[in-house]
Backbone as numpy.savetxt, mean C-alpha at the origin, in Angstrom:
# Nx Ny Nz CAx CAy CAz Cx Cy Cz
-18.47 -4.60 -20.20 -18.93 -4.09 -18.93 -17.83 -4.25 -17.88
-17.69 -3.26 -17.04 -16.66 -3.26 -15.99 -17.05 -4.22 -14.87
-16.14 -5.12 -14.55 -16.32 -6.05 -13.43 -15.27 -5.73 -12.39
-15.69 -5.61 -11.16 -14.77 -5.33 -10.07 -14.58 -6.63 -9.29
-13.46 -7.30 -9.58 -13.18 -8.59 -8.95 -11.94 -8.56 -8.06
-11.01 -7.67 -8.38 -9.73 -7.63 -7.67 -9.39 -6.20 -7.30
-9.22 -5.97 -5.99 -8.89 -4.65 -5.48 -7.51 -4.73 -4.82
-6.63 -3.81 -5.17 -5.31 -3.73 -4.55 -5.30 -2.56 -3.57
-4.82 -2.82 -2.35 -4.72 -1.78 -1.34 -3.29 -1.73 -0.82
-2.53 -0.72 -1.21 -1.19 -0.55 -0.65 -1.31 -0.06 0.80
-0.40 -0.48 1.65 -0.43 -0.03 3.04 0.96 0.33 3.53
1.00 1.38 4.35 2.21 1.72 5.08 1.94 1.56 6.58
0.83 0.88 6.89 0.41 0.56 8.26 -0.06 1.78 9.04
-0.29 2.90 8.38 -0.76 4.11 9.05 -2.29 4.04 9.20
-2.84 4.90 10.06 -4.30 4.97 10.17 -4.98 5.28 8.83
-4.34 6.09 8.01 -4.91 6.41 6.70 -4.95 5.17 5.81
-3.92 4.35 5.86 -3.92 3.09 5.10 -5.00 2.15 5.62
-5.18 2.13 6.93 -6.23 1.29 7.51 -7.61 1.76 7.06
-7.80 3.07 6.94 -9.07 3.61 6.45 -9.31 3.16 5.01
-8.24 3.19 4.19 -8.36 2.74 2.80 -8.69 1.25 2.74
-8.05 0.46 3.60 -8.31 -0.97 3.62 -9.75 -1.26 4.07
-10.21 -0.54 5.06 -11.60 -0.70 5.51 -12.56 -0.37 4.38
-12.31 0.71 3.68 -13.15 1.11 2.56 -13.16 0.03 1.48
-11.97 -0.47 1.15 -11.86 -1.50 0.11 -12.59 -2.77 0.52
-12.49 -3.15 1.78 -13.19 -4.36 2.26 -14.69 -4.16 2.17
-15.18 -3.01 2.57 -16.62 -2.73 2.46 -17.07 -2.82 1.01
-16.31 -2.24 0.11 -16.63 -2.27 -1.32 -16.57 -3.70 -1.85
-15.52 -4.44 -1.48 -15.36 -5.82 -1.95 -16.51 -6.69 -1.48
-16.98 -6.47 -0.27 -18.10 -7.24 0.27 -19.35 -7.01 -0.58
-19.55 -5.79 -1.05 -20.72 -5.46 -1.86 -20.69 -6.10 -3.24
-19.50 -6.22 -3.82 -19.40 -6.69 -5.21 -18.80 -8.09 -5.34
-18.40 -8.69 -4.21 -17.82 -10.04 -4.26 -16.40 -10.07 -4.76
-15.62 -9.05 -4.46 -14.24 -8.98 -4.93 -13.26 -9.52 -3.89
-12.05 -9.77 -4.35 -10.94 -10.15 -3.49 -10.08 -8.91 -3.27
-9.56 -8.78 -2.06 -8.69 -7.65 -1.73 -7.26 -8.14 -1.56
-6.35 -7.51 -2.28 -4.92 -7.80 -2.17 -4.29 -6.63 -1.42
-3.59 -6.95 -0.34 -2.94 -5.93 0.48 -1.44 -5.98 0.20
-0.88 -4.82 -0.12 0.53 -4.73 -0.49 1.27 -3.81 0.45
2.43 -4.26 0.88 3.36 -3.37 1.58 4.68 -3.41 0.82
5.16 -2.23 0.45 6.45 -2.11 -0.22 7.44 -1.45 0.74
8.64 -1.96 0.75 9.68 -1.41 1.61 10.95 -1.22 0.79
11.77 -0.29 1.25 13.03 -0.03 0.56 14.19 -0.30 1.51
15.25 -0.87 0.96 16.49 -1.05 1.71 17.27 0.25 1.58
17.67 0.85 2.69 18.36 2.14 2.61 19.73 2.03 1.93
19.98 2.95 1.03 21.28 3.08 0.36 21.65 4.56 0.45
22.84 4.84 0.93 23.29 6.21 1.07 24.46 6.45 0.13
24.32 7.45 -0.72 25.37 7.75 -1.68 26.33 8.78 -1.13
27.56 8.63 -1.51 28.62 9.58 -1.18 29.55 9.64 -2.38
30.38 10.66 -2.46 31.30 10.72 -3.60 32.13 9.43 -3.71
32.09 8.84 -4.87 32.88 7.66 -5.20 32.49 6.39 -4.46
31.36 6.39 -3.73 30.96 5.18 -3.02 29.48 5.23 -2.66
28.98 4.12 -2.22 27.62 4.04 -1.70 27.64 3.14 -0.47
26.84 3.51 0.49 26.73 2.71 1.70 25.43 1.94 1.65
25.52 0.64 1.68 24.36 -0.24 1.62 24.22 -0.93 2.97
22.98 -1.09 3.39 22.73 -1.76 4.67 23.34 -3.15 4.64
23.91 -3.58 5.76 24.46 -4.94 5.83 23.35 -5.98 5.72
23.69 -7.21 5.36 22.68 -8.27 5.19 21.78 -8.46 6.41
22.34 -8.31 7.61 21.52 -8.49 8.81 20.43 -7.42 8.89
20.78 -6.19 8.51 19.80 -5.10 8.53 18.75 -5.32 7.45
19.18 -5.76 6.27 18.24 -6.05 5.19 17.24 -7.12 5.62
17.75 -8.16 6.26 16.88 -9.25 6.73 15.92 -8.75 7.79
16.40 -7.90 8.70 15.54 -7.37 9.77 14.43 -6.49 9.19
14.75 -5.69 8.18 13.74 -4.85 7.54 12.67 -5.71 6.89
13.09 -6.76 6.19 12.13 -7.65 5.53 11.25 -8.37 6.55
11.84 -8.85 7.64 11.08 -9.54 8.69 10.05 -8.59 9.31
10.47 -7.36 9.59 9.55 -6.38 10.18 8.42 -6.04 9.22
8.74 -5.90 7.93 7.71 -5.61 6.93 6.71 -6.75 6.84
7.19 -7.98 6.85 6.32 -9.15 6.78 5.44 -9.26 8.02
6.03 -8.97 9.18 5.26 -9.01 10.43 4.13 -7.98 10.39
4.44 -6.78 9.92 3.42 -5.74 9.80 2.31 -6.14 8.84
2.68 -6.75 7.72 1.68 -7.21 6.75 0.80 -8.30 7.34
1.42 -9.26 8.01 0.65 -10.34 8.64 -0.32 -9.79 9.69
0.13 -8.80 10.45 -0.71 -8.18 11.47 -1.89 -7.47 10.83
-1.65 -6.73 9.75 -2.72 -6.03 9.05 -3.75 -7.00 8.49
-3.27 -8.08 7.87 -4.17 -9.09 7.32 -5.01 -9.70 8.44
-4.37 -10.07 9.54 -5.09 -10.69 10.66 -6.14 -9.75 11.23
-5.81 -8.47 11.33 -6.74 -7.49 11.90 -8.00 -7.36 11.05
-7.87 -7.48 9.74 -9.00 -7.27 8.84 -9.58 -8.56 8.27
-9.07 -9.69 8.70 -9.50 -10.99 8.16 -11.00 -11.24 8.39
-11.53 -10.69 9.46 -12.94 -10.94 9.79 -13.89 -10.07 8.99
-13.39 -9.36 7.98 -14.22 -8.47 7.19 -15.14 -9.16 6.21
-15.03 -10.48 6.08 -15.95 -11.22 5.22 -15.57 -11.27 3.76
-14.34 -10.89 3.41 -13.88 -10.98 2.02 -12.51 -11.64 2.00
-12.18 -12.31 0.90 -10.85 -12.90 0.80 -9.77 -11.81 0.77
-8.75 -11.99 1.61 -7.61 -11.07 1.66 -6.34 -11.84 1.32
-5.51 -11.25 0.49 -4.22 -11.83 0.16 -3.14 -10.78 0.38
-2.04 -11.17 1.01 -0.96 -10.24 1.30 0.18 -10.36 0.31
0.80 -9.23 0.03 1.94 -9.16 -0.88 2.99 -8.24 -0.28
4.23 -8.66 -0.37 5.36 -7.88 0.12 6.28 -7.61 -1.06
6.73 -6.37 -1.22 7.61 -6.03 -2.33 8.72 -5.11 -1.86
9.92 -5.33 -2.41 11.04 -4.45 -2.13 11.18 -3.48 -3.28
11.28 -2.20 -2.96 11.46 -1.19 -3.98 10.64 0.04 -3.70
10.66 0.96 -4.65 9.88 2.19 -4.50 8.40 1.83 -4.45
7.70 2.46 -3.53 6.30 2.10 -3.29 5.44 2.24 -4.53
5.52 3.37 -5.21 4.63 3.57 -6.35 4.92 2.59 -7.48
6.17 2.23 -7.67 6.51 1.25 -8.70 6.02 -0.14 -8.30
6.18 -0.49 -7.03 5.71 -1.79 -6.53 4.19 -1.89 -6.64
3.50 -0.78 -6.43 2.04 -0.77 -6.56 1.64 -1.09 -7.99
2.27 -0.44 -8.95 1.96 -0.70 -10.36 2.30 -2.14 -10.75
3.46 -2.61 -10.32 3.87 -3.98 -10.64 2.90 -5.00 -10.05
2.52 -4.80 -8.80 1.61 -5.74 -8.14 0.22 -5.67 -8.75
-0.23 -4.48 -9.10 -1.53 -4.34 -9.75 -1.57 -5.16 -11.04
-0.49 -5.11 -11.81 -0.42 -5.89 -13.04 -0.37 -7.39 -12.74
0.42 -7.78 -11.73 0.57 -9.20 -11.39 -0.75 -9.83 -10.95
-1.52 -9.10 -10.15 -2.76 -9.69 -9.61 -3.98 -9.38 -10.48
-3.78 -8.59 -11.52 -4.89 -8.22 -12.39 -5.90 -7.32 -11.69
-5.38 -6.34 -10.97 -6.25 -5.44 -10.20 -7.18 -4.65 -11.12
-8.43 -4.57 -10.72 -9.42 -3.76 -11.41 -9.49 -2.36 -10.81
-8.99 -2.22 -9.57 -9.07 -0.96 -8.84 -7.96 -0.94 -7.80
-7.37 0.23 -7.60 -6.42 0.45 -6.52 -7.09 1.41 -5.54
-7.14 1.02 -4.28 -7.67 1.90 -3.22 -6.48 2.27 -2.34
-6.17 3.56 -2.29 -4.97 4.00 -1.59 -5.29 5.17 -0.65
-4.72 5.12 0.52 -4.88 6.21 1.47 -3.98 7.37 1.10
-4.45 8.57 1.39 -3.64 9.75 1.16 -3.65 10.59 2.43
-2.48 11.07 2.79 -2.35 11.88 4.00 -2.77 13.32 3.77
-2.87 13.72 2.53 -3.32 15.07 2.21 -2.31 16.15 2.57
-1.04 15.81 2.51 -0.02 16.83 2.82 -0.04 17.91 1.74
0.30 19.11 2.17 0.35 20.24 1.24 1.65 21.01 1.47
1.92 21.89 0.55 3.03 22.80 0.72 4.38 22.11 0.80
5.19 22.59 1.73 6.57 22.13 1.84 6.65 20.65 2.22
5.72 20.18 3.07 5.75 18.76 3.45 5.56 17.87 2.22
4.64 18.26 1.34 4.41 17.48 0.13 5.61 17.57 -0.81
6.18 18.77 -0.90 7.33 18.96 -1.78 8.53 18.14 -1.30
8.74 18.07 0.00 9.88 17.33 0.53 9.64 15.83 0.55
8.45 15.42 0.93 8.16 13.99 1.09 7.64 13.35 -0.18
7.06 14.14 -1.07 6.45 13.57 -2.25 5.14 12.91 -1.88
4.49 12.34 -2.83 3.24 11.68 -2.56 3.15 10.41 -3.38
3.18 9.29 -2.68 3.02 8.00 -3.36 1.67 7.95 -4.04
0.62 8.38 -3.32 -0.73 8.35 -3.89 -0.79 9.18 -5.17
-0.18 10.35 -5.16 -0.22 11.20 -6.35 0.48 10.53 -7.53
1.63 9.93 -7.28 2.35 9.23 -8.35 1.53 8.08 -8.91
0.85 7.35 -8.02 0.02 6.24 -8.47 -1.15 6.75 -9.30
-1.83 7.79 -8.82 -2.97 8.35 -9.55 -2.55 8.82 -10.93
-1.41 9.50 -11.00 -0.96 10.07 -12.28 -0.50 9.02 -13.29
-0.06 7.87 -12.82 0.55 6.92 -13.76 -0.13 5.56 -13.82
-1.21 5.37 -13.10 -1.86 4.06 -13.06 -2.61 3.75 -14.36
-2.58 2.48 -14.72 -3.33 2.02 -15.88 -4.73 1.53 -15.49
-4.97 1.45 -14.17 -6.30 1.05 -13.68 -6.84 2.18 -12.81
-8.16 2.23 -12.60 -8.73 3.28 -11.77 -8.14 3.25 -10.36
-8.01 4.45 -9.77 -7.48 4.61 -8.42 -8.48 5.40 -7.60
-8.80 4.88 -6.44 -9.69 5.55 -5.50 -8.84 5.97 -4.31
-8.81 7.26 -4.00 -8.04 7.73 -2.86 -8.97 7.92 -1.67
-8.46 7.55 -0.50 -9.22 7.66 0.74 -8.41 8.52 1.70
-9.05 9.56 2.19 -8.39 10.45 3.16 -9.12 10.30 4.49
-8.37 9.99 5.52 -8.96 9.80 6.85 -8.80 11.09 7.63
-9.80 11.96 7.55 -9.72 13.27 8.20 -9.50 13.19 9.70
-10.07 12.18 10.33 -9.95 12.07 11.78 -8.60 11.50 12.20
-7.87 10.91 11.24 -6.58 10.32 11.58 -6.71 8.97 12.25
-7.91 8.44 12.31 -8.15 7.14 12.91 -9.01 6.32 11.98
-8.62 5.09 11.77 -9.40 4.19 10.91 -10.54 3.58 11.68
-11.60 3.28 10.96 -12.72 2.55 11.56 -12.32 1.11 11.74
-13.00 0.43 12.60 -12.75 -1.01 12.78 -13.42 -1.75 11.64
-12.87 -2.94 11.28 -13.45 -3.70 10.18 -14.85 -4.18 10.49
């Protein structure tokens, strides 16, 4: 029988991610699950013929500090939702970090926000949610925030 004990919610701190987190918290409250909140960030690397430009250590540190601050803020904002929340920070491609973290925490479900981009915007930007849905080993629930604003916890 399927038991829902661990829910992973990736966030990019957007209103759509907040809507997904709110949904996951509501669901977790109903079933007694723990919610793991993940933010993945990438260090910029720019390629050029015969070389690559990598961000200096100070920039790398600043990116990590900002990512951690955003994660802490998101956790604090939703802490009063009545379910255990745990934060995770990962460096790398978002969809890969989502899969890795899902395996590490033993996620039973991934709840991810989707912006619903179409056409050229989707072709140029790609879709983390789509990559996760197509390649996940655990069920994925996508949440689209039509109003562009998340509900309060």
